[in-house]
MINUKOL-579336 format. One record per atom (N, C-alpha, C, O): residue in three letters; y, z, x. Coordinates in steps of 0.1 Angstrom, whole numbers, padded with zeros to 4 digits, always signed. Example, Ala and Ser with C-alpha at 12.3 -4.5 7.8 and 13.67 -1.06 7.14 Angstrom:
ALA-0057+0078+0132;ALA-0045+0078+0123;ALA-0033+0078+0132;ALA-0033+0085+0142;SER-0022+0071+0128;SER-0011+0071+0137;SER+0000+0079+0129;SER+0011+0080+0134;
//
This chain:
MET-0051-0330-0190;MET-0062-0338-0186;MET-0069-0333-0170;MET-0080-0330-0166;LYS-0055-0334-0161;LYS-0057-0331-0147;LYS-0057-0319-0143;LYS-0060-0316-0132;ARG-0052-0308-0155;ARG-0055-0295-0149;ARG-0071-0292-0151;ARG-0078-0284-0144;LEU-0077-0299-0162;LEU-0094-0296-0163;LEU-0100-0300-0154;LEU-0109-0295-0149;PHE-0095-0313-0149;PHE-0102-0321-0138;PHE-0105-0310-0123;PHE-0115-0307-0116;LYS-0092-0305-0124;LYS-0087-0294-0109;LYS-0098-0283-0113;LYS-0106-0280-0105;PHE-0098-0278-0124;PHE-0106-0263-0132;PHE-0120-0268-0127;PHE-0125-0261-0119;LEU-0125-0280-0130;LEU-0140-0285-0125;LEU-0143-0289-0114;LEU-0154-0292-0111;ALA-0131-0289-0104;ALA-0137-0294-0092;ALA-0141-0282-0083;ALA-0148-0283-0074;ILE-0135-0271-0088;ILE-0135-0259-0075;ILE-0151-0252-0080;ILE-0158-0254-0091;ASP-0152-0246-0070;ASP-0168-0240-0071;ASP-0168-0231-0081;ASP-0158-0225-0084;ALA-0183-0228-0087;ALA-0186-0226-0100;ALA-0187-0208-0102;ALA-0187-0201-0112;ALA-0187-0206-0084;ALA-0184-0192-0086;ALA-0167-0188-0088;ALA-0163-0178-0094;GLU-0161-0196-0083;GLU-0145-0193-0085;GLU-0141-0198-0100;GLU-0130-0194-0104;ARG-0148-0205-0107;ARG-0142-0211-0121;ARG-0148-0197-0128;ARG-0140-0191-0135;TRP-0163-0192-0125;TRP-0165-0178-0132;TRP-0154-0170-0130;TRP-0147-0168-0140;LEU-0151-0165-0119;LEU-0141-0151-0114;LEU-0129-0156-0124;LEU-0124-0149-0133;PHE-0127-0169-0121;PHE-0109-0173-0130;PHE-0113-0167-0145;PHE-0105-0159-0150;ILE-0124-0172-0150;ILE-0127-0168-0165;ILE-0126-0152-0168;ILE-0120-0147-0177;ARG-0133-0146-0158;ARG-0136-0130-0157;ARG-0121-0124-0158;ARG-0118-0114-0164;ALA-0114-0131-0150;ALA-0100-0121-0146;ALA-0093-0128-0158;ALA-0082-0121-0159;SER-0093-0137-0167;SER-0083-0141-0174;SER-0088-0130-0190;SER-0081-0125-0198;VAL-0101-0131-0190;VAL-0106-0121-0201;VAL-0102-0106-0201;VAL-0099-0098-0211;ALA-0103-0104-0184;ALA-0098-0087-0182;ALA-0083-0087-0184;ALA-0077-0077-0189;MET-0077-0095-0182;MET-0064-0095-0184;MET-0055-0095-0198;MET-0044-0091-0202;VAL-0066-0101-0205;VAL-0060-0102-0220;VAL-0065-0086-0225;VAL-0058-0078-0231;VAL-0078-0084-0221;VAL-0080-0072-0225;VAL-0074-0060-0222;VAL-0073-0050-0229;THR-0070-0063-0207;THR-0062-0051-0202;THR-0047-0048-0207;THR-0042-0036-0206;ARG-0037-0062-0213;ARG-0029-0062-0215;ARG-0028-0059-0231;ARG-0018-0054-0236;CYS-0039-0060-0240;CYS-0036-0053-0253;CYS-0039-0042-0252;CYS-0033-0036-0260;ALA-0046-0035-0244;ALA-0053-0022-0243;ALA-0042-0016-0239;ALA-0039-0007-0246;LEU-0032-0019-0227;LEU-0019-0013-0226;LEU-0009-0011-0239;LEU-0003+0000-0242;LEU-0009-0023-0246;LEU+0002-0023-0258;LEU-0004-0010-0269;LEU+0004-0005-0277;ILE-0016-0005-0268;ILE-0024+0004-0279;ILE-0024+0017-0274;ILE-0022+0026-0282;TRP-0027+0020-0260;TRP-0031+0030-0254;TRP-0024+0035-0244;TRP-0015+0027-0242;PRO-0021+0044-0236;PRO-0014+0051-0225;PRO-0023+0044-0213;PRO-0034+0039-0215;MET-0017+0043-0204;MET-0025+0039-0189;MET-0038+0048-0187;MET-0049+0043-0185;HIS-0036+0060-0189;HIS-0047+0070-0183;HIS-0061+0065-0192;HIS-0073+0065-0187;GLU-0056+0062-0206;GLU-0068+0060-0212;GLU-0072+0046-0212;GLU-0083+0042-0216;VAL-0063+0037-0206;VAL-0069+0026-0201;VAL-0077+0025-0190;VAL-0086+0016-0189;VAL-0075+0032-0182;VAL-0081+0037-0169;VAL-0093+0041-0170;VAL-0103+0037-0164;ASP-0094+0051-0179;ASP-0106+0061-0185;ASP-0117+0052-0189;ASP-0128+0053-0185;ALA-0112+0042-0199;ALA-0120+0032-0204;ALA-0127+0021-0189;ALA-0139+0019-0187;MET-0118+0017-0183;MET-0122+0010-0172;MET-0135+0017-0162;MET-0145+0011-0158;LYS-0132+0033-0159;LYS-0141+0040-0154;LYS-0154+0040-0163;LYS-0164+0039-0157;ALA-0155+0040-0175;ALA-0166+0043-0182;ALA-0176+0028-0184;ALA-0188+0027-0184;PHE-0167+0017-0184;PHE-0175+0006-0184;PHE-0183+0003-0170;PHE-0193-0004-0168;ASN-0175+0011-0160;ASN-0180+0006-0146;ASN-0195+0015-0147;ASN-0205+0012-0140;ARG-0195+0027-0154;ARG-0206+0035-0152;ARG-0217+0030-0159;ARG-0228+0031-0154;GLU-0213+0021-0174;GLU-0223+0019-0179;GLU-0226+0008-0174;GLU-0239+0007-0174;TYR-0221-0001-0170;TYR-0223-0016-0164;TYR-0221-0016-0149;TYR-0212-0023-0145;PRO-0227-0008-0140;PRO-0228-0007-0127;PRO-0222-0021-0120;PRO-0228-0032-0123;PRO-0209-0021-0112;PRO-0210-0035-0104;PRO-0222-0041-0096;PRO-0232-0036-0092;PRO-0218-0054-0096;PRO-0231-0061-0088;PRO-0230-0060-0075;PRO-0220-0053-0071;VAL-0239-0066-0067;VAL-0239-0066-0055;VAL-0225-0074-0049;VAL-0219-0083-0054;PRO-0222-0068-0035;PRO-0206-0075-0034;PRO-0208-0089-0030;PRO-0217-0095-0024;SER-0197-0094-0036;SER-0196-0108-0036;SER-0194-0117-0024;SER-0187-0111-0017;SER-0198-0129-0018;SER-0197-0132-0006;SER-0183-0140-0007;SER-0179-0144+0004;MET-0176-0143-0018;MET-0164-0146-0018;MET-0152-0136-0012;MET-0152-0124-0015;GLY-0141-0141-0001;GLY-0135-0132+0003;GLY-0123-0124-0007;GLY-0122-0128-0019;ILE-0117-0116-0003;ILE-0107-0108-0010;ILE-0095-0117-0014;ILE-0090-0117-0025;ARG-0090-0125-0001;ARG-0077-0132-0006;ARG-0083-0143-0015;ARG-0075-0147-0025;GLN-0095-0147-0014;GLN-0100-0159-0025;GLN-0095-0155-0037;GLN-0087-0160-0044;ALA-0104-0142-0039;ALA-0104-0135-0051;ALA-0092-0132-0059;ALA-0091-0133-0071;ALA-0081-0127-0051;ALA-0069-0125-0054;ALA-0060-0137-0060;ALA-0052-0137-0070;LEU-0065-0149-0050;LEU-0055-0162-0056;LEU-0061-0167-0068;LEU-0054-0172-0077;ARG-0075-0164-0071;ARG-0079-0169-0085;ARG-0072-0160-0093;ARG-0067-0165-0102;VAL-0071-0146-0091;VAL-0067-0133-0103;VAL-0051-0140-0106;VAL-0048-0143-0118;ALA-0045-0141-0095;ALA-0033-0144-0096;ALA-0029-0156-0103;ALA-0018-0157-0109;GLN-0041-0169-0102;GLN-0040-0180-0112;GLN-0041-0178-0124;GLN-0035-0185-0132;ALA-0050-0165-0128;ALA-0053-0166-0140;ALA-0044-0157-0149;ALA-0047-0156-0161;ALA-0035-0153-0144;ALA-0025-0144-0145;ALA-0013-0156-0150;ALA-0005-0152-0159;GLN-0012-0166-0146;GLN-0003-0179-0150;GLN-0008-0184-0160;GLN+0000-0186-0170;TYR-0021-0187-0162;TYR-0025-0193-0173;TYR-0030-0184-0189;TYR-0034-0190-0200;CYS-0028-0171-0186;CYS-0032-0161-0196;CYS-0022-0163-0208;CYS-0010-0163-0208;PRO-0034-0167-0221;PRO-0025-0167-0235;PRO-0016-0157-0236;PRO-0005-0161-0239;VAL-0017-0142-0233;VAL-0007-0134-0235;VAL+0001-0130-0225;VAL-0003-0129-0214;LYS+0014-0126-0230;LYS+0022-0123-0217;LYS+0016-0110-0208;LYS+0011-0100-0213;THR+0019-0112-0196;THR+0015-0105-0187;THR+0026-0096-0180;THR+0038-0099-0179;THR+0020-0085-0177;THR+0032-0076-0169;THR+0025-0073-0157;THR+0013-0075-0156;CYS+0033-0065-0147;CYS+0029-0066-0130;CYS+0018-0055-0134;CYS+0006-0057-0130;LEU+0020-0043-0143;LEU+0012-0032-0148;LEU-0003-0036-0149;LEU-0012-0032-0142;SER-0005-0047-0159;SER-0016-0052-0167;SER-0024-0063-0155;SER-0037-0064-0154;GLU-0015-0070-0148;GLU-0021-0080-0138;GLU-0029-0070-0128;GLU-0041-0070-0127;SER-0020-0063-0122;SER-0024-0052-0113;SER-0038-0043-0117;SER-0046-0041-0108;LEU-0039-0038-0127;LEU-0049-0031-0135;LEU-0062-0040-0135;LEU-0073-0036-0129;ALA-0061-0053-0142;ALA-0070-0064-0142;ALA-0076-0067-0132;ALA-0088-0066-0130;ALA-0065-0075-0120;ALA-0070-0074-0109;ALA-0078-0061-0100;ALA-0089-0063-0095;HIS-0074-0054-0098;HIS-0083-0041-0092;HIS-0094-0041-0097;HIS-0104-0043-0089;PHE-0097-0039-0115;PHE-0112-0035-0119;PHE-0119-0050-0113;PHE-0130-0049-0108;ILE-0113-0063-0115;ILE-0119-0076-0108;ILE-0124-0071-0095;ILE-0135-0068-0093;ILE-0115-0071-0087;ILE-0117-0072-0074;ILE-0128-0057-0069;ILE-0137-0058-0060;SER-0127-0047-0074;SER-0134-0034-0071;SER-0149-0038-0077;SER-0159-0036-0069;ARG-0151-0044-0089;ARG-0164-0049-0092;ARG-0168-0060-0084;ARG-0180-0063-0085;MET-0162-0066-0076;MET-0168-0075-0064;MET-0173-0067-0051;MET-0182-0070-0043;GLY-0165-0053-0052;GLY-0174-0049-0040;GLY-0159-0043-0029;GLY-0161-0035-0019;PHE-0148-0047-0033;PHE-0138-0047-0020;PHE-0129-0032-0028;PHE-0130-0030-0040;PRO-0123-0025-0021;PRO-0119-0017-0021;PRO-0101-0019-0021;PRO-0095-0025-0012;SER-0093-0012-0034;SER-0083-0017-0036;SER-0076-0001-0047;SER-0082+0007-0053;SER-0062-0003-0045;SER-0055+0003-0053;SER-0046-0002-0059;SER-0041-0012-0054;VAL-0042+0002-0069;VAL-0030+0002-0081;VAL-0019+0011-0074;VAL-0022+0022-0071;ARG-0005+0005-0069;ARG+0005+0014-0065;ARG+0015+0011-0075;ARG+0016-0001-0078;ILE+0024+0022-0080;ILE+0034+0018-0087;ILE+0044+0025-0078;ILE+0043+0034-0071;GLY+0057+0015-0081;GLY+0068+0023-0073;GLY+0081+0023-0086;GLY+0081+0017-0097;VAL+0091+0029-0081;VAL+0102+0029-0088;VAL+0114+0028-0083;VAL+0114+0032-0071;THR+0129+0023-0088;THR+0139+0021-0082;THR+0150+0024-0097;THR+0148+0023-0109;LYS+0161+0028-0087;LYS+0174+0029-0099;LYS+0184+0022-0094;LYS+0189+0026-0084;ALA+0187+0012-0099;ALA+0196+0003-0095;ALA+0208-0001-0105;ALA+0204-0007-0115;GLY+0220+0000-0104;GLY+0230+0002-0114;GLY+0228+0011-0122;GLY+0233+0007-0133;GLY+0224+0021-0124;GLY+0221+0032-0131;GLY+0211+0031-0141;GLY+0209+0039-0150;LYS+0202+0019-0139;LYS+0191+0015-0145;LYS+0179+0020-0138;LYS+0180+0022-0126;PHE+0167+0024-0144;PHE+0155+0030-0140;PHE+0149+0017-0140;PHE+0152+0011-0150;GLY+0140+0011-0132;GLY+0129+0001-0130;GLY+0119+0007-0124;GLY+0120+0017-0117;ALA+0108+0000-0127;ALA+0093+0001-0120;ALA+0082-0010-0120;ALA+0081-0018-0129;HIS+0077-0009-0113;HIS+0066-0021-0107;HIS+0054-0018-0104;HIS+0052-0006-0102;ALA+0045-0027-0103;ALA+0030-0022-0099;ALA+0030-0032-0090;ALA+0038-0042-0089;TRP+0018-0030-0082;TRP+0013-0042-0073;TRP-0002-0038-0067;TRP-0007-0027-0069;LEU-0008-0046-0062;LEU-0022-0040-0059;LEU-0025-0042-0044;LEU-0022-0053-0039;GLU-0029-0031-0036;GLU-0030-0034-0022;GLU-0045-0029-0018;GLU-0051-0021-0025;CYS-0051-0034-0008;CYS-0064-0033-0002;CYS-0062-0025+0015;CYS-0051-0025+0020;PRO-0072-0019+0020;PRO-0069-0016+0030;PRO-0061-0024+0040;PRO-0056-0017+0049;GLY-0061-0037+0040;GLY-0051-0047+0050;GLY-0040-0051+0046;GLY-0034-0060+0052;GLY-0035-0043+0034;GLY-0019-0042+0028;GLY-0023-0051+0015;GLY-0033-0055+0010;ILE-0006-0055+0011;ILE-0009-0056-0003;ILE-0015-0070-0005;ILE-0012-0080+0001;ILE-0023-0071-0016;ILE-0032-0082-0020;ILE-0025-0091-0034;ILE-0026-0103-0037;LEU-0019-0082-0041;LEU-0013-0088-0052;LEU+0003-0085-0056;LEU+0006-0073-0059;GLY+0012-0093-0057;GLY+0023-0089-0059;GLY+0033-0079-0046;GLY+0028-0078-0035;THR+0044-0073-0048;THR+0049-0074-0036;THR+0059-0059-0043;THR+0061-0057-0055;VAL+0064-0051-0031;VAL+0072-0038-0031;VAL+0085-0044-0036;VAL+0092-0036-0043;SER+0090-0055-0036;SER+0103-0057-0039;SER+0104-0072-0046;SER+0108-0082-0040;PRO+0098-0072-0061;PRO+0101-0085-0066;PRO+0113-0093-0070;PRO+0114-0105-0070;ASN+0124-0085-0074;ASN+0136-0092-0071;ASN+0147-0089-0062;ASN+0159-0088-0064;GLY+0140-0087-0050;GLY+0151-0084-0039;GLY+0153-0067-0041;GLY+0156-0061-0030;GLU+0152-0062-0049;GLU+0153-0045-0051;GLU+0140-0040-0043;GLU+0128-0044-0046;PRO+0143-0033-0036;PRO+0130-0023-0029;PRO+0124-0013-0040;PRO+0132-0006-0047;TYR+0111-0012-0040;TYR+0111-0002-0051;TYR+0101+0011-0044;TYR+0090+0008-0038;THR+0104+0021-0045;THR+0099+0032-0037;THR+0084+0034-0043;THR+0082+0032-0055;PRO+0076+0036-0036;PRO+0061+0038-0042;PRO+0060+0055-0043;PRO+0062+0064-0036;MET+0055+0054-0056;MET+0050+0067-0058;MET+0034+0074-0055;MET+0023+0068-0057;PRO+0036+0085-0050;PRO+0022+0089-0043;PRO+0012+0085-0054;PRO+0013+0083-0066;ARG+0000+0083-0046;ARG-0013+0079-0050;ARG-0020+0090-0061;ARG-0020+0102-0058;VAL-0023+0086-0069;VAL-0029+0096-0081;VAL-0047+0091-0080;VAL-0050+0079-0081;GLU-0055+0100-0078;GLU-0069+0098-0077;GLU-0073+0092-0090;GLU-0081+0083-0091;ARG-0067+0100-0101;ARG-0070+0097-0115;ARG-0072+0083-0119;ARG-0082+0078-0123;PHE-0062+0079-0115;PHE-0061+0063-0116;PHE-0071+0053-0112;PHE-0070+0042-0116;VAL-0080+0057-0103;VAL-0087+0049-0097;VAL-0099+0043-0105;VAL-0106+0052-0110;VAL-0102+0033-0106;VAL-0110+0028-0115;VAL-0125+0031-0105;VAL-0136+0027-0110;
//
């Protein structure tokens, strides 16, 4: 009940952002279970063409990233760094802010690992380059995956 009151106490625009972020994460995570990443990104592009983004938001990018990160914590399906980054990129870009999903790789102890995070012109906005203390080498940017 305490969480509900906290949720109702935040600004209406931020509540709406939290709800949109939650829906985007569920849809993105489920889509990534069924289709390859490039098809999910293509679907996001098609959605943006069909329903153009609204006027840029007055909410700041850091505030938006905070709400998106909170939505990931309360998401009803288990999210991954890739689904969180793609969903956040989709939401933040629709708010009028530029961002890009970055993917990094590592090979530690003979095991290959990959991780995704979200960058904006000011730096990393969601996630980190070294989530487990192990640095990931960023892969080159691929323009095809820009939503």
